[in-house]
Every structure is written in C-alpha cells, then in structure tokens.
N, C-alpha and C positions, 0 to 999 in steps of 0.2 A: 504493500500500500504506500509506503514511504517513497519508494522509487517511482511509482506511478504518479504520485503527487508532484514529485520533483520534476518529472518529465513534462507534466501539464504546466507547471510553473515556468519552466524554461520556454515553453511555447508561448505562454502569455507574455513573458519578458520580451521575446522577439517582437510580438505584435505591438506592445507598448513602446518599444524602442523605435518602431517605424513611425509612430504617431507623436513621439515626443517633440514638443515645439522647440524652436531655437531659444537659447538662453542668453540673456544679457548679464555680463559679468563686469564688475567694476574694474576699469583700467587705471584711471587717474582720479584722485581725490585732491582737488585744489583747496586743501584745508586752510581756513582763515589765518591761522598762526604764521604760516609761511607763504601766504598767497602771492605776494609780489615776487617771490623767488622764481615763480614759474612764468613770469612775463618780462617782456622788454618794454621800455618806455619810448614812445614815439615823440620826438621833439623837433621836428622840422616843419616846413610849411604845410598847412592843411590841404590835402588834395581836393577837398570840397570847397576851398576858398572861404572858410569860415573866419569870423572876426575873433580869432583865438590865438593864444600863445601856449602851445603844448610844452610842458616842462619835463625835465628829466627826473629820475627817481629821487635823487638827493634834494633837489629844489622842492619837489612835491612834498617830501617828508618835512623839510625845514619850514615850509610855509603852511603846513597843516592841511594840504590838499589830499593826502592819503593818511590812513591810520588802520591798524588791524590788531586784533587780539585773538584769543582762542576760539571765539564764537562769531565774530563779525568783521567785515571788511568795509571801510569807508573810502569812497573815491569822490572827491568834490571839485569845486571850482572856487576861485577867489571871490569872496563876497564882502571884502573890506575896503577895496581901493577903487578910485576912478581910474579907468584903463583906456587911455586914448589910442593905444596901439593894439588893442585886442585883449580879451579877458583870459588870464592864466587858467588852464584846465589840464586834464589828464586824458591821454589815450594810451592804452596798453594792448599788447598783442602776445598771445601765448607763444612760448618758445617751441612747443611741440605742435606738429601738424597731424591731422587725422584723415583717414579714409574710411568713411561710414562711421556712424556713431549713434548713441543715444546720449544727448547732451542735456543735463538737468541742472537748472539754475533755481535756487531758492532765494528769492529777492524780497527784501522787506520794504525798500523804498527806492525810487528812481528819480533822476533829474526831471524837473518840470518847471514851466513858466515861460513868460514872454522872452523871446530871443533865443531860447534853448533849442538844441537839436541833438538829443541823446540817442545812442544806439548800442544794442548788444547784437553782435553779428559774427559770422565767420567768412573767411575769404581765402582763396588759393593764391599761390605765388605769381602766376601768370594771368593777371586779370585782363579781360573777363573769361579767358579760355578755361581756367580752372574753377570758375564760378564764384558766386557770393550768395550767402544766405542771411538775409536780414530778419532777425527773430523779433526784436523789439525796436521800434523806431517811430519817431513822430517829431513834431515841431510845436513850439509855442504852447498854447492851451488846448491842443487836441485832446479829445476825451477818450479816444480808443486807439488801439495798436494798429500799425501798418506792417504787414509781412510781405517780403518781396524776394524774388530771385533775380540775379543779374548774370547773364551768360553770353557766350558767343552765339552765332547764328544757329538756327534750326532747333529751337527748344520752345515749346509752347505747352500750355496747361488747359485742362478742361475741368468742369465741375460735374462729377457723376453722382452727386448727392452724398459724398463721403465726408463732407465737412460743413460747419455751420456758417462760415464766412461767405463773402461775395467777391467774385473776381472783378477787379477794377480794370486790369490790363492783362491780356492773355499771352502775349509774346514776351518771353524772357530775354530775348536778344537786346542788348543795350542800344543798338541802332535800328530797332524795328521800325519799319515805315508805319505811319499812322499813329504812332505813340510819341510822347514827349521824349526828349533826349535822355537816355539812361533810365527810362521809366521801369524797365524790366517787367516781369509778370507779378502783379500785386494782388493780394487778397486782403480785404477789409473785414473787420468785425464790428458788430454793434454793441458788444459787451464793454461797458464803461468801467469795468474793474480791471481791464487788461493793461491800462496805461495811465501814467500821470497822476492827477489828483484822485481819480477813482481807485487806482491800485494802491496809492499811499494811504488812503483813508481806511482800507481794510487790513493794513499791515502786510500788503504784498501777497505773494503766493509763489507757485512753482510754474516755470516754463519748462516743458520737455520737448525736445526736438529730435525726431528720429530720421536719420538719413540712411536709406538702404539702396539696393540696386534698382528699385522701380519707382520710388517716390521720396519726397521729403515732407514730413508731417509735423505740425506744431500743435501742442495742447497747452492750455493754461488752466491751472487749478487754484482758485482763491484760497487764502488762508482759512483753515477750518474744513476744507473739502479736498485735501490732498490724499491721493491713494496711499493706502498703507504700505504697498510695496515700494513706494518712494520715500517713505519716512522710516520704516522699520525693516523692510525686506532687503535681501541681498541680491535678488534677481528681478528687477522690474519687468513687468509684462504689459506692453502697450495694448495688446489685444483685449485687455480687460478694462480699459480706461474710458470707453465710450467715444462719442463724437468729438473730433478735434476742431480747433479753430480753423485750421487750413490744411490742405494737402495739395502739394505741387506734383501733378502727374498728368500724363497725356501724351502728346506728340513730342516727347523729349527723352533722349537716351541719357538718363541720369549718370550712368557710368562714364559716358564720354564727356560730359560737361562739368563734372565736379571732381576735384582731387586736392589732396594736401591742404585741407582747410585748417586755418589757425583761428583761434577765438579772440575777439576784439571787444573791448568796452571803450566807449568814448562819449564825450559831451562837447560838441562844438557850438558855435553861436552864429546866427545869421547864415551867410554862405549861400550855396547854390539852391538850397531848398528854403530854409527859414527866411533868408534875406529876400528871396524873390516872391514871397507870398505875404509880405507885410502890407496887407490891404485892410482898410476899415470894414469892408464887406465880409471879410473872413475872420479877422481878429480885432474887433472894435475895442475891447478892453486893453489891448496892447498898443494899438496905433494911437489911441487917445493920449498916451503918455509920451510919445516921441514921434517925430516926423519920419525917422528911418530906424531900421532895426539896429544898425551900428551905433546910432546916437543913444538909443536906449541901453544897449549892453555896456557902452563905455561909461555912462554917467549914473547908473543906478545899481551900485554894488549890493545894496540890501536885498534887491530882487533875486539874488542868486544864492541866498542862504539855503533854499530848497533844491538847488541844482546839484544833488549828490546821489550816488549809488550806495545802498546799504545791502550787502550781500551776506547771506547766512551760509550758503554752501554752493559749490560748483563741482559737478562730477561728470566724468565721461565714462560711459559703458561701451563695451564692444560685444557684438553678437557672436555666438558660437552654437553649433548644433551638436558639439561633442560633449557628452556628459562627463567625460574625464576632464573636468575644468576645475582649477583651484577655487575652493570655496563652494563647489557644487557636488559634494559627496563623491569624490573620486574613488573612495573606498567606503565600505559600510552600506547602508541602505539607500538605494536610489529614491529620492523624494517623489519622483513621478510614478513609481510603482504602487499599486494597491497594497495595503498593509498585509493582506492575506498572502500575497505572492512574496513579499519581502521576508515574511517570517518563515516561509517554507524554503526559500532559496536566497539566503543572505549572500551578499558579495563578500569575498574573503577580506578580512582585515589583516593588518600587519602582524597581529598576534596569533593568527590562525595558522597552524602548521599544515 
C-alpha cells in the first residue's frame, strides 16, 4: 500500500509541476539605510530643459536635499532660497540595469505643486531604442498619474479590457506622426489617489510594475489595501492582484524595444512639459501667482516644501519557473504541492540519508 501511494504521489507531483506558475523571487532590496549607495547622482544639464540645478550627492546631503535612515528615504528640492538660475533638486539613477522585472515601490509621499515635474521611471542606455517606462509622472497640480512608454518605431498599444485606464496616445514611437513630439503611448487614470495631493493625503501606497516578454503592466494599491504578498510574502503573484491601472501590449515586440532598464527618480521644474502648459485655462491657481513658470519657481521657495519623495521601500523581483530557487523551498516540502502529497512523498532534506 505504501509503495502504491508513493507511486500515485509521484504522478501527482509531475502533474502539479506542469501547472506550477512562475515564481517571483527577490533580486535586489534597495533598503533605506543604504539607499543612495545603489544610485548615481545626475548633475549636468537637464535633458528636458527644466529650470533646475541637479546637485551631486555631497551637495545634496550638505544642503538637506537627501536624508535616509533604517525605514525611510527623503529626496527633496531647495525650499529656502530664491533661485534665479534654477531650483536645486535631485535626480538619481540606479547603478544596476535590469531585463524584465517586477518593480515594487512603497511610496509615502511624492513631489507636488505648481512648477513641479516629478517622475519615477526606468530607461535603457540607448534611448529610445532600449525604451523608457514612465510609472509615475505629472506636472503642477495634476490630480492623477500619467503612465507612458517611449520607444523606437513600430510599437503600439491597444486596450483589450485588461486595465482600468484610458489610452491617450496609442503609438509608443517618440516621433509618431499625428502625436505630439515624444508623446509616446500614454495611459491615463481617473483615480485621484495615484498622484500628488491625493496620494499624499492617504499616506501613499504601492506601485508595482511588471515587465515581461509580452507586456508591461502597472498596478497601484493605496495604503491600507496593499496585497499581503507584497507586505509579508516572499513571492509576489501579480495574477492575484486584480485589474491594473495600465497594461502596455498590442502591436509591439516588447523584447525588441526594451532592454537594460535603470531606475530613475527625479523632480525637475518647468521645462518641456510643465513650462509649456503654464496656461490659466489649465492651471489657474498656478498662473495666478506668476506670469511664467520660471518666475514662479525662482521666487517662491516656500512653495517647494512639499516637493519631496518619501520612500519606504524599493524592491526588484525576477521571475523564474524553476522551483529550485533560493528562498523557494529548494529542499523540504514544495509549497505548491497539496499537503497530502507532500506528507507521502517528502523531498529529501540535507539530513536524510
């Protein structure tokens, strides 16, 4: 009877193994205590022509633009001085690049306000050929997040009902005819907890971005509604999270258009986007305070006390279908097996002869 049960268990093991879903395993934990060790500081001219002075790490630390401890990372902008040559701020890029990932950001607060143009994004080294993924982005007092891809030619997206957002522009090519210069393919959300004042009011939440061979998908979970496998689990499972904010898929070979993505946080001011939409019809509360975006940014330091990122955690997971994965029961009982099978057919441990 025992040998018969063992045979049946092995057969069941083979079937479960076929059905076992891919597993996400933590690759990099950008823990707050050493957060800035994983990044380089960008301190040359802003490629988006912002009214900003990006500073190096030592200057940022000396002037209080960055700070971190065991639980939180602060990245801010100067909010003490009149700055006729551009407001000092911070832009950082991860030293490591990734190919496919599950990127999870727990964010408590983000930059917000007139003149600001904050972004959390990833980008490849040969832009736009290696792609760009804008996860959090907006300007001024925008109430919701804008999510965008920027690519080389022949990449477009469609909405097959897989996400809650709305496509604003379908062609990801930065020089696509019929779209604004570098518009890319954009997806908008109506959820006002995803950005700026709304996000800050609820204590933030978690942005999770999955990049695989077929699509790029973004979820947002407000504070208090974060999946347990992102707060306590070792192996997050996006298949259980429900409808995302956006999913970029369609007539686009993701493998051909995205590679070697580095993680970026920044906050610039005015520039190609924020500076070019300083209109009373769009942002009356901002334009009432200054004739131009640069005038406002230069002369109102107090307005930028809220222009900071407060980060609780940043983690990068990689996918594997191999159950012999560190942290995923390489020996002992496979967690994907039914308990009845595991008890009959335990996997040998190091102590078993």
